[in-house]
C-alpha positions, 0 to 999 in steps of 0.5 A: 500500500506504500506506493506513493501512499501518504498517511493522514499524519504525514499529510497533516505535517506537510508544508501545504497542509500547514499553510492551509490550516494556518489560514483558517483564521481568515474564515468567519463564523461557521466556516471558521469553527467547522474547519477548526473542528475538522482538523481536531477530528483528524488528529483524534482519528490518528490518535485513536486508530490503534486503540479504537478503530471504530472511534478513529473511523467515525472521527475521520468521517466526521472531519470530512462532514465538518469540512463540507460544512465549512465549504458550504458556509463559505459558499453561502456568503461569497456569491454562491447562495443560490445553490448553497442554500439548498444544502441541508447541513443536518442531512448526512446524505446531502453532505456526502454529495460535496465530498463525493464531488471533491473526491472525483476532482482530486482523482482527476487532478492526480491522473492529470499529474498536477503538482501543487506547492506554496507560491513563492511570491503570492499569498496562495498555493501554486500549481504546475500542469503538463502542457504540450510544450512543457509545463504551465505554472500559476497561482492556484485558486478555485477559479483555476478549475473548470468542469468540462472540456469547452473552456475558453481559458487555455490555462484552466485546470480541466476536470472533465465532465460532471459525474452522472447525477444518478451515480453521485446519488448512489454513491451518496446513499452508500456513504450514508449507509457506511456512516450508519454502519460505523455507529449502529449495531445490527442483528449481525453484530457490532460495528468494527470500523473501516476495513482499510483503516489507514487508507480511509483515514488518509482519504478523509484527511485529503478531502477535509484539507482540500475542502478547507482550502476551498473555503479559505480561497473564497474568503481570501479572494472574494472577487474571483469568478468561481464558476466551478463552485456553482457547477458543483453546487448546481449538480448537487441541487439536481441530485436533491431535486431528482430525489424529491428534495427529501431532507432525510432528517431521520438519519440524524443531525449534524 
């Protein structure tokens, strides 16, 4: 499992992660405190992984849910309320939609060999992406990304087509079931935690840090055109609409 694999603890110590975490003070209200709480739960997940896989699993998943809440809270106050207001932060299934979109994007980034570092001259991260003639370098912002392949900006990081809404909805249902499996006993026995604990904690760490970065970027650069945020949130709104707009409050509250 080591081939390029980084554990959660390794990720949290990385310079980029520390840069993002140190920028949480740029946030306000729920975006700020949900981000702080997400980082706390990531550390608790690592601290409890040896003695209690169940607690570690739940903490990792809860960290991602808090990072989703931070992202949505930032979107609501920075020009994306039209779709962000449709996200019920007391609905774990709906919150799972954001993390699923985020994971799809991170996979595409990895496949596209996009490298990320701290910008040497700007208060931002930077990215390097392969081009026909070599590499393109630029500051990394949410405005750098585009879903689809018909973008006018040649220097955008293209993320491919939006996932099929039904596929995303099915995945959200799977994640919601997984969450319940982590905390509730059944007629077949008690929960035992993630099957691949180290990998799942690392995956949730990467998602959480990425979502916190997105919230930070909205606060630090409120004047940017972040079309991708509306694309993601409108896609979520489509999933919610296709499922009858149900809030699923019976599944628990945040």
